[in-house]
C-alpha positions as CSV (number, residue, x, y, z in Angstrom):
1,X,-0.3,0.2,0.1
2,X,0.9,3.6,-0.6
3,X,0.7,6.2,2.1
4,X,-1.0,9.4,0.8
5,X,1.3,11.5,2.7
6,X,4.7,10.1,2.1
7,X,7.7,12.3,1.6
8,X,7.0,13.8,-1.9
9,X,7.2,17.6,-0.8
10,X,5.3,17.0,2.4
11,X,1.7,17.5,3.1
12,X,0.1,21.0,3.7
13,X,-0.5,22.0,7.0
14,X,-3.7,24.1,6.1
15,X,-6.3,23.3,3.2
16,X,-8.7,26.1,2.4
17,X,-12.5,25.3,2.3
18,X,-15.8,26.6,3.1
19,X,-14.0,26.9,6.5
20,X,-10.2,26.6,7.3
21,X,-9.4,23.2,7.9
22,X,-5.6,22.2,8.8
23,X,-4.2,18.9,8.0
24,X,-4.4,17.9,11.7
25,X,-8.2,18.9,11.7
26,X,-8.6,17.0,8.1
27,X,-7.3,13.9,9.1
28,X,-9.3,14.3,12.9
29,X,-12.4,14.8,11.4
30,X,-12.2,11.7,8.9
31,X,-11.1,9.5,11.4
32,X,-14.2,10.8,13.3
33,X,-16.3,9.8,10.1
34,X,-14.7,6.6,9.7
35,X,-15.6,5.3,12.9
36,X,-19.8,6.0,11.6
37,X,-18.9,3.4,8.8
38,X,-20.1,0.0,8.7
39,X,-17.1,-2.7,9.4
40,X,-15.8,-3.7,6.3
41,X,-16.2,-6.6,4.0
42,X,-14.3,-8.2,1.6
43,X,-14.7,-5.7,-1.9
44,X,-17.0,-3.3,0.1
45,X,-17.2,0.3,-1.4
46,X,-18.5,3.7,-0.3
47,X,-20.7,5.2,-2.7
48,X,-20.1,9.0,-3.3
49,X,-22.1,11.9,-4.5
50,X,-20.2,15.1,-4.0
51,X,-21.2,18.5,-6.0
52,X,-20.1,21.3,-4.2
53,X,-17.7,20.9,-1.0
54,X,-14.0,19.6,-2.1
55,X,-12.8,19.3,1.2
56,X,-15.9,17.5,2.6
57,X,-14.7,15.2,-0.3
58,X,-11.5,14.8,0.6
59,X,-12.5,13.9,4.5
60,X,-14.8,11.4,2.9
61,X,-12.2,9.6,0.4
62,X,-9.8,9.6,3.6
63,X,-12.1,8.1,5.9
64,X,-13.4,5.5,3.8
65,X,-9.9,4.3,3.3
66,X,-9.2,4.9,7.1
67,X,-12.2,2.3,7.5
68,X,-11.0,-0.3,4.8
69,X,-13.5,0.2,2.4
70,X,-12.9,1.2,-1.4
71,X,-14.2,4.4,-2.9
72,X,-17.2,4.4,-5.4
73,X,-17.6,7.2,-7.8
74,X,-20.3,7.3,-10.2
75,X,-19.4,8.8,-13.4
76,X,-22.3,11.4,-12.7
77,X,-22.1,11.4,-8.9
78,X,-25.5,13.4,-8.7
79,X,-28.3,11.8,-6.5
80,X,-30.8,10.3,-9.3
81,X,-27.5,8.8,-10.5
82,X,-26.0,7.3,-7.4
83,X,-29.5,5.6,-6.8
84,X,-29.0,2.6,-9.0
85,X,-25.5,2.2,-7.4
86,X,-26.9,2.2,-3.9
87,X,-28.8,-1.3,-4.7
88,X,-25.2,-3.1,-5.5
89,X,-24.5,-5.5,-2.7
90,X,-21.0,-4.3,-2.2
91,X,-22.1,-0.9,-1.6
92,X,-21.6,-0.7,2.4
93,X,-22.4,3.2,2.9
94,X,-23.5,6.6,1.5
95,X,-21.4,9.7,1.8
96,X,-22.1,13.0,0.0
97,X,-23.0,16.8,0.4
98,X,-25.9,16.7,-1.8
99,X,-28.6,17.5,1.2
100,X,-30.2,13.7,0.1
101,X,-32.3,12.5,3.3
102,X,-30.1,9.3,3.2
103,X,-26.6,8.4,3.9
104,X,-24.2,10.8,6.1
105,X,-24.0,14.3,5.1
106,X,-20.2,14.9,5.3
107,X,-20.3,19.0,5.4
108,X,-23.3,18.6,8.2
109,X,-20.8,16.3,10.0
110,X,-17.9,18.8,9.9
111,X,-19.3,21.4,11.6
112,X,-20.2,19.0,14.6
113,X,-17.0,17.4,14.4
114,X,-15.0,20.4,14.9
115,X,-15.9,20.8,18.5
116,X,-16.0,17.0,19.0
117,X,-12.8,15.9,17.8
118,X,-10.8,18.9,18.9
119,X,-8.9,17.2,21.9
120,X,-8.6,13.9,19.7
121,X,-5.2,12.7,17.8
122,X,-5.3,12.7,14.2
123,X,-4.1,9.5,12.4
124,X,-0.3,9.6,11.4
125,X,-0.7,9.0,7.9
126,X,-3.3,7.5,5.5
127,X,-3.0,4.8,2.6
128,X,-4.4,4.7,-0.7
129,X,-7.0,2.3,-1.3
130,X,-8.9,1.3,-4.2
131,X,-11.7,3.1,-6.3
132,X,-14.3,1.7,-8.3
133,X,-15.9,3.9,-10.8
134,X,-19.2,3.2,-12.3
135,X,-20.8,3.8,-15.1
136,X,-24.7,3.6,-16.0
137,X,-25.4,1.7,-19.0
138,X,-28.3,2.6,-21.3
139,X,-30.4,-0.6,-19.9
140,X,-29.6,0.1,-16.4
141,X,-27.0,-1.8,-15.5
142,X,-23.8,-0.8,-13.8
143,X,-20.3,-0.9,-15.4
144,X,-17.5,-1.0,-13.0
145,X,-13.7,0.2,-13.8
146,X,-11.4,-0.8,-10.9
147,X,-8.1,1.4,-10.2
148,X,-6.0,0.0,-7.6
149,X,-4.0,1.8,-5.1
150,X,-1.1,0.8,-7.2
151,X,-2.6,2.5,-10.2
152,X,-3.5,5.4,-8.2
153,X,0.0,6.0,-6.9
154,X,1.4,5.8,-10.4
155,X,-1.5,8.3,-11.9
156,X,-0.3,10.7,-8.9
157,X,3.4,10.3,-9.8
158,X,2.4,11.4,-13.3
159,X,-0.1,14.2,-12.7
160,X,2.5,15.9,-10.5
161,X,5.2,15.6,-13.0
162,X,2.7,17.2,-15.3
163,X,1.6,19.9,-13.8
164,X,4.8,20.6,-11.5
165,X,2.8,21.9,-8.1
166,X,4.8,23.3,-5.5
167,X,4.4,22.9,-2.0
168,X,1.4,25.6,-0.5
169,X,0.5,26.4,-4.0
170,X,-3.4,26.9,-4.2
171,X,-5.5,24.9,-6.5
172,X,-9.0,25.4,-7.8
173,X,-10.7,22.7,-9.0
174,X,-13.9,23.8,-11.3
175,X,-14.8,20.1,-11.9
176,X,-17.5,18.8,-9.5
177,X,-15.7,17.1,-6.6
178,X,-16.7,13.7,-7.0
179,X,-16.0,13.5,-10.8
180,X,-13.8,10.5,-11.3
181,X,-11.3,11.9,-13.9
182,X,-10.4,15.0,-11.5
183,X,-10.2,12.7,-8.3
184,X,-6.2,12.7,-9.0
185,X,-5.4,16.1,-10.5
186,X,-7.9,17.5,-8.4
187,X,-7.4,16.2,-4.9
188,X,-4.7,13.5,-4.5
189,X,-1.6,14.8,-6.5
190,X,-2.2,18.5,-4.7
191,X,-2.6,17.0,-0.8
192,X,0.6,14.5,-1.6
193,X,2.2,17.7,-3.1
194,X,0.9,19.5,0.2
195,X,-1.1,22.3,-2.0
196,X,-3.8,24.6,-0.7
197,X,-7.2,23.4,-1.9
198,X,-9.6,26.2,-2.8
199,X,-13.2,26.3,-2.2
200,X,-15.3,25.9,-5.3
201,X,-17.5,28.3,-6.5
202,X,-20.3,27.9,-9.1
203,X,-18.5,27.3,-11.8
204,X,-18.9,30.2,-14.1
205,X,-16.5,32.9,-16.3
206,X,-17.3,35.5,-13.8
207,X,-15.9,32.9,-10.7
208,X,-12.9,31.9,-13.2
209,X,-12.2,35.4,-14.1
210,X,-12.0,36.4,-10.0
211,X,-9.6,33.5,-9.6
212,X,-7.7,34.4,-12.4
213,X,-6.9,38.2,-10.8
214,X,-5.9,36.9,-7.9
215,X,-2.0,37.5,-7.0
216,X,-0.4,35.0,-8.1
217,X,-3.3,32.9,-9.9
218,X,-3.9,29.5,-8.7
219,X,-3.3,26.6,-10.8
220,X,-6.5,25.8,-12.3
221,X,-8.6,22.7,-13.2
222,X,-11.2,23.9,-15.7
223,X,-13.9,22.3,-17.8
224,X,-13.1,22.8,-21.6
225,X,-16.5,24.6,-22.4
226,X,-15.8,27.1,-19.6
227,X,-12.4,28.1,-21.0
228,X,-14.2,28.7,-24.5
229,X,-16.8,31.0,-22.7
230,X,-13.2,32.4,-20.8
231,X,-11.9,33.3,-24.4
232,X,-14.7,35.3,-25.6
233,X,-14.2,38.2,-22.6
234,X,-12.2,40.2,-21.1
235,X,-9.6,39.0,-18.6
236,X,-7.5,40.7,-15.6
237,X,-4.6,38.2,-15.1
238,X,-2.8,38.7,-11.8
239,X,0.4,36.8,-13.2
240,X,1.4,34.2,-15.4
241,X,-1.5,31.4,-15.2
242,X,-1.8,27.5,-15.7
243,X,-5.3,25.9,-16.5
244,X,-5.4,22.4,-17.1
245,X,-8.4,20.4,-19.1
246,X,-9.6,17.3,-18.7
247,X,-11.6,15.0,-21.6
248,X,-12.1,17.0,-24.5
249,X,-9.1,19.3,-25.4
250,X,-9.2,23.0,-25.8
251,X,-9.3,24.1,-29.7
252,X,-6.3,25.6,-31.0
253,X,-8.0,29.1,-32.0
254,X,-9.2,29.5,-28.4
255,X,-6.1,28.3,-26.8
256,X,-3.9,30.9,-28.7
257,X,-6.5,33.6,-27.1
258,X,-5.9,32.7,-23.6
259,X,-1.9,32.2,-24.1
260,X,-2.0,35.9,-25.7
261,X,-3.6,37.1,-22.4
262,X,-0.9,35.1,-20.0
263,X,-3.2,31.8,-19.5
264,X,-1.5,29.0,-20.5
265,X,-3.5,25.8,-21.1
266,X,-2.3,21.9,-21.3
267,X,-4.3,18.7,-21.3
268,X,-4.0,16.0,-18.7
269,X,-4.9,12.5,-19.3
270,X,-5.3,10.9,-22.3
271,X,-6.5,12.3,-25.5
272,X,-9.7,11.5,-27.1
273,X,-9.0,9.8,-30.6
274,X,-11.1,11.0,-33.4
275,X,-10.9,9.9,-37.0
276,X,-10.1,12.6,-39.5
277,X,-13.0,13.3,-40.7
278,X,-14.5,14.0,-37.4
279,X,-11.2,16.5,-36.4
280,X,-11.8,18.3,-39.9
281,X,-15.3,19.1,-39.4
282,X,-14.6,20.3,-35.5
283,X,-11.4,22.5,-36.8
284,X,-13.7,23.9,-39.5
285,X,-16.4,24.6,-37.0
286,X,-13.9,26.3,-34.7
287,X,-12.1,28.4,-37.5
288,X,-15.6,29.4,-38.4
289,X,-16.3,31.1,-35.1
290,X,-18.4,28.6,-33.4
291,X,-19.3,28.9,-29.7
292,X,-19.2,24.9,-29.0
293,X,-19.2,22.0,-31.2
294,X,-19.3,18.3,-31.3
295,X,-18.9,15.4,-34.3
296,X,-19.4,12.0,-33.9
297,X,-19.3,9.1,-36.3
298,X,-21.9,6.8,-36.3
299,X,-22.9,3.4,-38.4
300,X,-26.9,4.2,-38.9
301,X,-28.7,0.8,-39.3
302,X,-29.7,0.2,-43.0
303,X,-27.0,2.8,-44.3
304,X,-23.7,1.2,-46.1
305,X,-21.1,3.4,-44.7
306,X,-20.6,5.5,-41.5
307,X,-22.4,9.0,-41.2
308,X,-20.9,12.0,-39.5
309,X,-23.2,13.9,-37.0
310,X,-22.1,17.4,-36.0
311,X,-24.0,19.9,-33.4
312,X,-22.8,23.4,-33.6
313,X,-23.3,26.5,-31.1
314,X,-23.2,29.5,-33.3
315,X,-23.4,33.1,-32.5
316,X,-25.2,35.0,-35.2
317,X,-26.5,33.7,-38.2
318,X,-25.7,29.9,-38.5
319,X,-24.7,29.9,-41.7
320,X,-21.3,31.3,-41.2
321,X,-19.8,27.9,-39.4
322,X,-22.2,25.5,-40.9
323,X,-21.9,26.1,-44.8
324,X,-18.5,24.3,-45.3
325,X,-19.3,21.4,-42.8
326,X,-22.1,19.8,-45.4
327,X,-20.1,18.2,-47.8
328,X,-19.4,14.3,-48.0
329,X,-15.9,12.8,-47.6
330,X,-14.6,9.7,-49.2
331,X,-15.4,7.2,-45.9
332,X,-18.8,8.8,-45.2
333,X,-22.0,9.9,-46.2
334,X,-22.9,13.9,-46.2
335,X,-22.3,15.1,-42.7
336,X,-25.6,15.7,-40.4
337,X,-25.4,19.1,-39.4
338,X,-27.5,21.3,-37.0
339,X,-27.4,24.9,-35.4
340,X,-28.3,24.3,-31.6
341,X,-28.7,26.7,-28.9
342,X,-26.7,25.0,-26.7
343,X,-25.3,21.3,-26.4
344,X,-26.5,19.2,-23.3
345,X,-23.0,18.8,-21.2
346,X,-23.2,18.0,-17.6
347,X,-21.4,20.4,-15.2
348,X,-17.9,18.9,-15.8
349,X,-18.4,19.5,-19.9
350,X,-18.9,15.9,-20.3
351,X,-21.4,15.3,-23.6
352,X,-22.3,11.6,-24.1
353,X,-22.9,10.0,-27.7
354,X,-26.4,9.4,-26.7
355,X,-27.0,13.0,-25.5
356,X,-25.5,14.4,-28.9
357,X,-27.6,12.2,-30.8
358,X,-30.9,13.1,-28.6
359,X,-30.2,16.9,-29.6
360,X,-30.3,16.2,-33.1
361,X,-33.6,14.2,-32.7
362,X,-31.7,11.0,-33.3
363,X,-32.2,7.7,-31.5
364,X,-28.8,6.2,-29.7
365,X,-27.8,4.4,-33.1
366,X,-28.4,7.6,-35.1
367,X,-31.4,6.2,-36.8
368,X,-34.6,8.4,-36.7
369,X,-37.3,7.8,-34.3
370,X,-40.8,6.8,-35.1
371,X,-43.0,10.0,-35.3
372,X,-46.1,8.8,-36.7
373,X,-49.0,6.8,-34.8
374,X,-51.4,4.4,-36.5
375,X,-54.8,5.3,-35.5
376,X,-58.2,3.1,-35.5
377,X,-61.3,5.3,-35.3
378,X,-64.9,4.2,-34.0
379,X,-67.8,5.4,-32.2
380,X,-69.0,3.3,-28.7
381,X,-72.3,2.5,-27.4
382,X,-72.4,5.8,-25.8
383,X,-71.9,7.7,-28.8
384,X,-68.5,8.8,-27.7
385,X,-65.6,9.2,-30.5
386,X,-62.9,6.5,-29.7
387,X,-59.5,6.8,-31.2
388,X,-57.1,3.5,-30.8
389,X,-53.2,3.5,-31.1
390,X,-49.9,2.1,-29.3
391,X,-47.0,3.9,-28.8
392,X,-43.9,2.5,-30.3
393,X,-41.0,1.5,-28.1
394,X,-39.0,3.8,-29.9
395,X,-41.4,7.1,-30.1
396,X,-39.5,10.3,-30.6
397,X,-41.0,11.9,-27.5
398,X,-39.7,9.8,-25.2
399,X,-36.3,11.0,-25.9
400,X,-35.0,12.9,-22.7
401,X,-38.0,12.1,-20.4
402,X,-36.0,10.3,-19.0
403,X,-33.1,7.8,-20.0
404,X,-33.6,5.1,-17.6
405,X,-37.2,6.3,-17.0
406,X,-39.0,7.0,-20.1
407,X,-42.3,9.0,-20.0
408,X,-44.6,10.4,-22.3
409,X,-45.0,14.2,-21.1
410,X,-48.6,16.0,-20.7
411,X,-47.7,18.3,-23.5
412,X,-47.0,15.8,-26.1
413,X,-50.2,13.6,-24.7
414,X,-52.1,16.6,-25.9
415,X,-50.5,17.2,-29.2
416,X,-49.8,13.9,-30.0
417,X,-53.0,11.9,-28.6
418,X,-55.9,14.2,-28.2
419,X,-55.6,16.8,-30.9
420,X,-55.2,14.2,-33.9
421,X,-58.3,12.5,-32.5
422,X,-60.3,15.8,-32.3
423,X,-59.4,16.5,-35.3
424,X,-60.6,13.3,-36.8
425,X,-63.9,13.8,-35.0
426,X,-64.3,17.5,-36.5
427,X,-62.4,17.5,-39.6
428,X,-63.2,21.3,-39.8
429,X,-59.7,21.1,-38.5
430,X,-60.7,23.1,-34.9
431,X,-58.3,25.4,-33.4
432,X,-58.2,24.5,-29.3
433,X,-58.5,27.8,-27.4
434,X,-58.6,26.7,-23.8
435,X,-57.5,24.0,-22.0
436,X,-59.5,22.9,-18.4
437,X,-59.3,20.3,-15.6
438,X,-56.3,18.5,-16.7
439,X,-55.3,15.5,-14.8
440,X,-52.1,13.2,-15.5
441,X,-52.7,10.6,-13.4
442,X,-50.7,7.7,-14.7
443,X,-47.2,7.4,-16.5
444,X,-47.9,6.5,-20.2
445,X,-44.4,4.3,-21.0
446,X,-43.1,2.8,-24.4
447,X,-45.4,0.1,-26.2
448,X,-48.6,1.3,-24.3
449,X,-51.8,0.5,-26.1
450,X,-54.2,3.4,-25.9
451,X,-57.8,4.8,-26.5
452,X,-58.8,8.3,-26.5
453,X,-62.3,8.9,-25.9
454,X,-63.7,12.1,-26.6
455,X,-67.5,13.1,-25.1
456,X,-68.6,16.3,-26.9
457,X,-70.6,18.6,-25.3
458,X,-73.6,18.9,-27.6
459,X,-74.6,22.4,-26.4
460,X,-71.0,24.1,-27.2
461,X,-67.9,23.6,-28.8
462,X,-66.5,21.4,-25.7
463,X,-65.3,18.2,-25.3
464,X,-63.9,15.9,-22.3
465,X,-61.0,13.5,-23.0
466,X,-60.2,10.5,-21.6
467,X,-56.6,8.7,-22.3
468,X,-57.3,5.1,-20.8
469,X,-55.0,1.9,-20.8
470,X,-57.5,-0.7,-20.9
471,X,-59.9,0.2,-18.1
472,X,-56.9,2.5,-16.1
473,X,-57.2,6.3,-16.7
474,X,-54.2,7.8,-17.8
475,X,-55.2,11.0,-18.1
476,X,-58.2,13.5,-18.3
477,X,-59.2,16.9,-19.4
478,X,-61.5,19.5,-21.1
479,X,-61.1,21.6,-24.5
480,X,-62.8,24.4,-25.8
481,X,-62.2,24.8,-29.4
482,X,-62.9,27.3,-32.0
483,X,-63.6,30.3,-30.2
484,X,-65.9,29.0,-27.5
485,X,-65.5,30.5,-24.1
486,X,-66.0,28.7,-20.7
487,X,-69.4,29.3,-18.9
488,X,-69.7,30.5,-15.4
489,X,-69.8,27.8,-12.5
């Protein structure tokens, strides 16, 4: 095992967080937290969900290893992403700073532990333990990646050499605390070297500009999209500054802009490999003035060769960076390029392939989702108009609502289910003027066989509707159409 505070420049005497925390205080609070954790079992993990407080995260990591557990980090450490992980049999506890109603909130514990542990002795050292990174797959399964203590020690050495941190130097990590790729460069390497960990503000260009105005500026770990935003405005730099990125590299035009202002940008970790077609599209997008861009090569079912998909965020007329991107290459069909208002990146700047395709209106395999519903219409024994259909499993409106919990939203139910039946019953294409008494009672899911039942008011242009799955009412409401008004109660 490897001692986290072995002689590699010495551990710092001070960590700076939402409250001051010396090394002794950090280890003492970590020991108090470790005592609250269950006894370790072979392979047992403590699940983490930290979004704000890097000092609480540091204490949680140290406490977990002190107790003899492995650290379990979801790629997305928000509460809803951690829930599937908590059902894994090897997960023995849950530490977080999110305000969740379960597990132990380390930020809350820190305040109480300051007084309770003031007279206690801190552990002399802390040895690295393993880390398991969990990724939720599209089918809900959890994929694991194990990092042993030896692998972490090697990564600490590599990042220490790349970052050239000095004892006592300030480090500001603008990635979320439990973001797995930032574990070593944002926490373990600075702790080993003896650096000051600055509190993490809300990640924004304004916060980044404030940090760069410090004299001297701290060493920065910054999501690439945030650096692009920074490069577009004025910057007051308090001295030569260094910023490190993870994941996607910063494009050449923005790297040069920041360099000219005294900010050297360096990429950490493995570089993302793309084929020549993707690199060409991205390069043309950046040179064309794109604010953000993403490109993916995808083999679409039914197409002979791969296709490139590109989403570009532009400022002003979209034609400027997009016109050059539409030509086919020898190894791919003509790219499908869309201008979008924003790319659905997470707080760490990560954009998954599924999210990119979804914002282009595509399924995860690149194909177009089903948009049309097959209807059968009839009139029942009570004179009500009934439309019957089945919602396909790949229906377009399920995209994003949600990946692991698909649901048909209320707006979609009205637009795609109720209105087609109203127009079939009233061929003069009525215009809906008012909605009333809407109730969405039961979730509609992929593959549901549904009936839309319309009961028209004989005295005026109004209709009550029900959406049913068998005998179960999913949604109900009342529509007024073609200029009718609601009468008094």
